[in-house]
C-alpha positions as CSV (number, residue, x, y, z in Angstrom):
1,M,10.1,113.3,-62.2
2,L,12.9,115.2,-60.5
3,S,16.4,114.6,-61.9
4,G,15.8,110.8,-62.1
5,L,14.0,110.6,-58.8
6,M,10.5,109.2,-59.1
7,I,8.1,110.8,-56.6
8,A,4.7,109.2,-55.9
9,P,1.8,110.8,-57.8
10,N,-0.4,113.2,-55.9
11,V,-3.7,111.4,-56.0
12,K,-6.7,111.4,-53.7
13,S,-6.7,108.5,-51.2
14,A,-9.2,105.7,-51.9
15,T,-11.3,104.2,-49.2
16,L,-8.9,102.1,-47.1
17,T,-9.4,98.6,-45.8
18,I,-7.2,98.7,-42.7
19,S,-6.2,95.3,-41.3
20,D,-5.2,94.6,-37.7
21,K,-6.3,98.0,-36.6
22,M,-5.1,99.1,-33.2
23,D,-7.8,99.9,-30.5
24,S,-6.3,103.3,-29.7
25,F,-3.5,105.7,-30.3
26,W,-1.7,104.4,-27.2
27,D,-1.9,100.8,-28.5
28,V,-0.2,101.9,-31.7
29,L,2.7,103.4,-29.8
30,K,3.1,100.5,-27.5
31,N,2.9,97.8,-30.2
32,R,5.3,99.2,-32.8
33,R,8.2,96.8,-33.2
34,S,11.0,96.4,-35.8
35,V,10.1,93.8,-38.3
36,R,12.7,92.0,-40.5
37,K,10.8,89.3,-42.2
38,F,7.7,89.9,-44.3
39,K,4.9,88.1,-46.1
40,P,4.7,88.6,-49.8
41,D,1.1,90.1,-49.6
42,K,0.9,93.3,-51.7
43,V,0.5,96.6,-49.9
44,P,-2.1,98.8,-51.8
45,Y,-0.6,102.0,-53.1
46,E,-3.4,103.9,-51.3
47,H,-2.1,102.5,-48.0
48,L,1.4,103.7,-48.7
49,E,0.2,107.1,-49.6
50,K,-1.8,107.3,-46.4
51,I,1.3,106.4,-44.4
52,V,3.3,109.1,-46.1
53,D,0.5,111.6,-45.6
54,I,0.9,111.1,-41.9
55,A,4.7,111.2,-42.0
56,R,4.6,114.7,-43.6
57,M,2.7,116.0,-40.6
58,A,5.8,115.7,-38.4
59,P,7.3,118.8,-36.7
60,T,9.8,120.7,-38.9
61,A,12.1,123.6,-38.4
62,G,10.5,126.9,-39.6
63,N,7.8,124.7,-41.3
64,Q,10.4,124.0,-44.1
65,Q,9.1,120.5,-44.7
66,P,12.3,119.3,-46.5
67,W,11.1,115.8,-47.1
68,K,10.8,113.5,-50.1
69,F,9.3,110.0,-49.7
70,L,10.4,107.6,-52.5
71,I,8.0,104.7,-52.7
72,I,9.2,101.5,-54.3
73,Q,6.8,98.7,-55.2
74,D,8.0,97.5,-58.7
75,K,9.7,94.1,-58.4
76,N,12.3,95.1,-60.9
77,Q,13.3,98.1,-58.7
78,I,13.5,95.9,-55.7
79,E,15.7,93.5,-57.7
80,K,17.9,96.5,-58.5
81,L,18.1,97.3,-54.8
82,K,19.3,93.8,-54.1
83,N,21.9,93.8,-56.8
84,E,23.3,97.1,-55.7
85,A,23.4,95.8,-52.1
86,L,25.2,92.7,-53.1
87,A,27.7,94.7,-55.2
88,E,28.5,96.9,-52.2
89,T,28.9,93.7,-50.0
90,E,31.3,92.2,-52.6
91,T,33.4,95.4,-52.5
92,Y,33.5,95.2,-48.7
93,L,34.4,91.5,-48.7
94,K,37.1,91.9,-51.3
95,G,38.6,95.0,-49.6
96,S,38.2,94.9,-45.8
97,R,37.8,91.1,-45.5
98,K,40.3,90.2,-48.3
99,L,38.1,87.3,-49.4
100,E,38.4,85.7,-52.8
101,G,37.6,82.5,-54.7
102,E,35.2,80.0,-53.2
103,E,35.2,81.8,-49.8
104,L,34.0,85.0,-51.5
105,K,31.4,83.2,-53.5
106,K,30.0,81.5,-50.3
107,S,29.9,84.7,-48.4
108,L,28.0,86.5,-51.2
109,Q,25.6,83.6,-51.4
110,E,24.9,83.8,-47.7
111,A,24.5,87.6,-47.9
112,E,21.9,87.2,-50.7
113,E,20.0,84.6,-48.8
114,R,19.9,86.8,-45.7
115,L,18.6,89.8,-47.8
116,T,16.0,87.8,-49.7
117,A,14.6,86.1,-46.5
118,G,14.9,89.3,-44.5
119,Y,14.9,93.0,-45.4
120,L,14.2,92.4,-49.0
121,S,11.3,90.0,-48.4
122,A,8.8,92.9,-48.2
123,P,6.5,94.0,-51.1
124,A,7.1,97.7,-50.7
125,Y,9.7,100.2,-49.5
126,I,9.8,103.8,-48.5
127,V,13.0,105.8,-48.7
128,V,12.9,108.9,-46.4
129,L,14.9,111.8,-47.8
130,T,15.6,115.4,-46.9
131,D,16.5,118.1,-49.4
132,Q,19.8,119.7,-48.4
133,N,18.8,122.8,-50.5
134,C,16.1,123.6,-48.0
135,K,16.0,126.9,-46.0
136,Y,17.5,125.4,-42.9
137,P,19.7,122.4,-43.9
138,T,21.3,122.1,-40.5
139,Y,17.8,121.4,-39.0
140,A,16.9,118.9,-41.7
141,S,18.9,116.4,-39.7
142,H,16.1,116.7,-37.0
143,D,13.2,117.0,-39.4
144,G,14.0,113.7,-41.2
145,P,14.0,111.3,-38.3
146,L,10.9,112.9,-36.9
147,A,9.1,112.2,-40.2
148,A,10.4,108.7,-40.2
149,G,9.1,108.1,-36.7
150,Y,5.6,109.3,-37.8
151,L,5.9,107.0,-40.8
152,L,6.7,103.9,-38.6
153,L,3.8,104.6,-36.3
154,A,1.3,105.2,-39.2
155,A,2.3,101.9,-40.8
156,R,1.8,100.1,-37.5
157,A,-1.7,101.7,-37.1
158,M,-2.6,100.1,-40.4
159,G,-1.3,96.7,-39.4
160,Y,2.0,96.8,-41.3
161,G,5.5,96.1,-40.1
162,T,8.5,98.4,-40.7
163,V,12.1,98.7,-39.6
164,Y,14.4,101.8,-39.6
165,I,17.3,100.7,-41.8
166,T,20.5,102.8,-42.1
167,D,23.8,101.0,-42.5
168,A,22.3,97.5,-43.2
169,I,21.4,98.9,-46.6
170,P,24.0,101.7,-47.1
171,E,22.9,105.1,-48.5
172,I,25.1,104.6,-51.6
173,V,23.1,101.5,-52.4
174,T,19.8,103.4,-52.6
175,Q,21.5,106.3,-54.5
176,K,22.7,103.9,-57.2
177,A,19.6,101.8,-57.4
178,F,17.1,104.7,-57.6
179,N,19.2,107.5,-59.2
180,I,18.7,109.8,-56.1
181,P,20.1,113.3,-56.8
182,E,23.0,114.4,-54.6
183,N,21.1,117.2,-52.9
184,F,18.9,114.6,-51.2
185,K,20.3,113.1,-48.0
186,R,18.8,109.7,-47.0
187,V,17.4,109.4,-43.5
188,C,16.5,105.7,-43.7
189,I,14.9,103.1,-45.9
190,T,12.1,101.0,-44.5
191,P,10.3,97.9,-45.9
192,V,6.6,98.0,-45.5
193,G,4.5,94.8,-45.3
194,M,2.7,92.2,-43.2
195,P,5.1,90.6,-40.8
196,V,5.8,86.8,-40.8
197,E,5.3,87.3,-37.1
198,W,5.4,90.3,-34.7
199,P,8.5,90.5,-32.6
200,T,7.9,90.2,-28.8
201,K,10.9,92.0,-27.4
202,E,10.1,93.7,-24.2
203,K,10.9,97.3,-23.3
204,K,12.7,98.4,-20.2
205,E,10.7,99.6,-17.3
206,L,9.5,103.2,-17.4
207,E,11.3,104.1,-14.1
208,S,14.7,103.3,-15.7
209,F,14.4,106.2,-18.1
210,I,13.1,109.0,-15.8
211,V,15.2,111.5,-13.9
212,K,13.3,113.9,-11.7
213,E,14.4,117.5,-11.3
214,S,18.1,116.9,-11.6
215,F,20.8,114.2,-11.8
């Protein structure tokens, strides 16, 4: 335990049963998509540990490795996450939207239904954090997203869906729900689970991104 922050135990990975395995490294890269609805099937802890093990291999400034990966599987903890998210939503609706009474109640109910059917339908979550007390805190802003990118790809290689969540579940929500110390800055939170279905959104053509030699 680190000032209220639960870190996954350092245990040896068990033999993994990997579902929906990609044929090659290139297939993994091309088939990663953002998933927002999940099946309730449990994700073995060993799989989550394997995903984090790959995430920590990301490039990092001066090899400082400022990451912490908070793994959430307990249903009570996920319920806390939902409650904090709804509390933050209520504050927003009462403040910026000036809602009250039945209108407020209806909006909160709709928000809860969206969360339950969407982002909070997954059986597991990983919060990617960087320690601002690291040697090069300015560069932690680069280290964090790199690790998160590796994490998303590792999950896809094992057949799991993820999505890079920032403001949809604000940082203050995860801070309150999981007692995250102030020196840890959140990069993102991602659900991990089997998708209800894989999104089929197409990517733009390669040529639209390439500039040769000079603009």
